[in-house]
C-alpha positions in Angstrom: 128.7 86.0 166.3 131.6 87.0 164.0 131.1 84.1 161.7 127.3 85.0 161.5 128.2 88.6 160.5 130.7 87.4 157.8 128.0 85.1 156.4 125.5 87.9 156.1 128.2 90.0 154.4 128.8 87.2 151.9 125.1 87.0 151.1 124.7 90.5 150.2 123.9 90.8 146.5 126.5 92.0 143.9 124.7 94.7 142.0 127.4 94.9 139.4 127.3 91.1 138.6 123.5 91.3 138.4 123.7 94.1 135.9 126.4 92.3 134.0 124.4 89.0 133.9 121.4 90.9 132.7 123.4 92.5 130.0 124.8 89.1 128.8 121.2 87.6 128.9 119.9 90.5 126.7 122.8 90.1 124.3 122.3 86.3 124.0 118.5 86.9 123.2 119.5 89.6 120.7 121.7 87.2 118.7 119.0 84.6 118.6 116.7 87.3 117.1 119.6 88.4 114.8 119.8 84.9 113.3 116.1 85.0 112.5 115.8 88.6 111.3 119.0 88.4 109.1 117.1 86.1 106.8 113.7 87.7 106.8 113.0 91.1 108.2 115.4 94.0 108.4 112.8 96.5 109.7 112.0 94.1 112.7 115.8 93.7 113.2 116.5 97.3 113.4 113.5 97.9 115.8 114.8 95.2 118.1 118.3 96.7 118.0 117.0 100.2 118.9 114.8 98.9 121.7 117.7 96.9 123.3 120.0 99.9 122.9 117.4 102.2 124.5 116.8 99.8 127.4 120.5 99.4 128.1 121.5 103.0 127.6 118.6 104.6 129.4 117.1 105.9 126.1 119.7 108.5 125.0 119.0 110.2 121.7 121.9 108.5 119.9 120.1 105.2 120.3 117.3 106.2 118.0 117.0 104.4 114.8 117.1 106.1 111.3 113.4 105.7 111.1 112.8 107.5 114.4 115.3 110.1 113.3 113.4 110.6 110.1 110.2 111.1 112.0 111.6 113.8 114.3 113.3 115.6 111.5 110.3 115.6 109.3 108.2 117.0 112.2 110.8 119.9 112.5 110.6 120.6 108.7 106.8 120.7 108.8 106.9 123.1 111.8 109.5 125.4 110.2 107.4 125.6 107.0 104.2 126.3 109.2 102.6 123.3 107.5 101.5 121.6 110.7 97.8 122.3 110.0 97.9 120.3 106.7 100.7 117.9 107.4 100.7 115.2 110.2 103.8 113.0 110.8 103.5 109.8 112.9 105.2 106.4 113.4 103.6 103.0 113.0 105.0 99.5 113.2 106.6 99.8 109.6 108.0 103.2 109.6 107.0 106.8 109.2 103.6 108.0 107.9 103.2 111.5 106.5 99.5 112.5 106.0 98.8 115.3 103.6 95.4 117.1 103.7 93.8 116.5 100.2 92.1 119.8 100.2 95.3 121.7 100.7 97.4 119.7 98.3 95.0 119.2 95.4 92.6 121.3 93.4 89.0 120.1 94.2 87.9 117.1 92.3 91.2 116.8 90.4 94.6 115.1 90.8 96.4 118.5 90.1 98.6 119.7 92.9 98.1 123.1 94.2 101.0 125.6 94.0 101.5 125.8 97.8 102.0 122.0 97.8 105.2 122.0 95.7 107.5 123.5 98.4 106.3 121.0 101.0 106.7 118.0 98.7 110.1 119.3 97.8 111.2 119.4 101.4 109.9 115.9 102.0 111.8 114.7 98.9 115.1 116.1 100.3 114.6 114.5 103.5 114.1 111.1 101.9 116.9 111.6 99.5 119.5 111.3 102.2 122.0 108.5 101.8 120.8 106.6 105.0 117.3 106.4 103.6 118.5 105.0 100.2 117.1 101.5 101.1 113.7 102.7 102.4 110.5 102.0 100.4 108.0 104.8 99.7 104.3 104.0 99.5 101.9 106.7 98.6 98.3 106.0 99.5 95.3 108.1 98.2 92.2 108.3 100.4 88.9 110.0 100.0 85.6 110.5 101.9 82.3 108.8 100.8 81.1 111.8 98.8 80.4 110.5 95.3 82.3 111.9 92.3 81.4 111.1 88.7 83.3 112.9 86.0 84.8 111.9 82.7 88.2 111.5 84.1 87.1 110.2 87.5 84.1 108.0 87.4 84.5 107.2 91.1 86.7 107.9 94.2 88.9 104.9 93.2 90.1 106.6 90.2 90.5 109.9 92.0 92.4 108.5 95.0 94.7 106.4 92.8 95.4 109.3 90.5 96.4 111.6 93.4 98.7 109.0 94.8 100.3 108.5 91.4 100.8 112.3 91.1 102.8 112.4 94.3 104.9 109.4 93.1 105.6 111.0 89.9 106.6 114.2 91.7 109.0 112.3 93.8 110.5 110.4 90.8 110.9 113.6 88.7 112.6 115.1 91.8 115.3 112.4 91.9 113.8 109.5 94.0 114.2 106.1 92.5 110.9 104.9 90.9 112.0 101.2 91.7 111.3 101.7 95.5 108.0 103.5 95.1 104.4 102.6 94.6 101.1 104.3 94.5 97.7 102.9 95.5 94.2 104.2 95.8 91.9 103.2 98.7 88.9 105.5 98.0 86.8 105.8 101.1 87.6 102.3 102.4 90.2 103.3 105.1 88.9 106.3 106.9 91.1 107.8 109.6 88.1 109.1 111.6 84.3 108.3 111.3 82.6 110.0 108.3 79.2 110.0 109.9 77.8 110.5 113.5 75.5 108.0 115.2 72.5 109.3 113.3 74.1 108.7 110.1 74.7 112.5 109.4 78.0 113.6 107.7 80.7 115.1 109.8 82.3 117.7 107.5 85.4 118.1 109.5 86.0 114.4 109.7 85.5 114.0 106.1 88.0 116.7 105.3 90.4 114.7 107.5 89.8 111.5 105.5 90.5 113.2 102.3 94.3 112.7 102.4 97.4 111.4 100.9 99.4 109.1 103.2 103.2 108.7 102.4 104.7 105.7 104.1 108.5 105.5 104.4 110.0 102.3 105.9 113.1 100.1 105.6 113.3 97.5 102.8 113.3 93.7 103.8 116.4 91.6 103.1 114.8 90.3 100.0 113.9 93.8 98.7 117.5 95.0 99.3 118.8 92.1 97.3 117.4 93.8 94.2 119.9 96.6 94.7 122.9 94.3 95.3 123.3 95.6 98.9 125.9 94.6 101.5 124.3 94.3 105.0 126.9 95.3 107.5 125.8 93.7 110.9 128.8 95.1 112.7 127.8 98.6 111.9 124.0 97.9 112.9 125.2 96.5 116.3 127.5 99.5 116.9 125.0 101.4 119.0 124.1 98.3 121.0 127.8 97.5 121.8 128.4 101.1 122.8 125.7 101.0 125.4 126.9 97.7 126.8 130.4 99.1 127.0 129.2 102.2 128.9 127.2 100.1 131.3 129.6 97.3 132.2 133.0 98.6 131.2 133.9 95.4 129.5 134.3 94.5 125.8 131.3 92.5 124.8 131.7 92.8 121.1 131.2 89.3 119.6 133.7 87.9 117.3 130.7 86.2 115.3 129.6 89.5 113.8 133.0 90.9 112.8 132.4 90.3 109.1 129.6 91.3 106.9 126.7 89.4 105.3 126.7 90.2 101.6 123.4 89.8 99.7 124.2 89.0 96.0 122.0 90.7 93.5 119.6 88.3 91.8 
């Protein structure tokens, strides 16, 4: 009887060892992804690192990536400026998306900024100018509704949407952002955010106002893009958050020797 009780005790699972084994498995999978992402895709690498840190550390705030932090901080700035009715901040697979209402930021039928748009764009510029976003791309997209326009300067919505995007890029550049990491593109009415017409084919004015917008996309550069700036990629620093969570969870030093150095990308 005693032997049977001892056997049952021996068969009880060791929760600590299970947690440790899970952490090791996650770490091994992470390094496999690391070898892949290190050559091709920094944004995907950062997303994977943040996800692993969040899962291991129960999602504390300090496991947020720089991209997620930018989104939260940008929302705070928009709220403080009481611009939330004309500015929307969201997150997609690439990075942060800042949608500006075309009617509020530009004079009707032109690519001229309204005066009230200047302070908002100024705040956005200061946010993106932070050192941690130095290696982030900035894409500015111009969008319109299907309402035709035909003026000497803008024969169609293609010219208008492109000009508005270019105006924002020029504002950023003249405010100190690097033109080399920015681009402007016009989509006219080809990428509506919401339907322009109802089921009967009648225009939906509110939706068309929503579709007249400027979208600012801010996202990390790839390894190849970073090479243009002669950048050092410090993998040890990027893994710091993950290792911290592992240390807290398992009380052991899991920092791998393989990533003690840096991967340096030489400028082409």
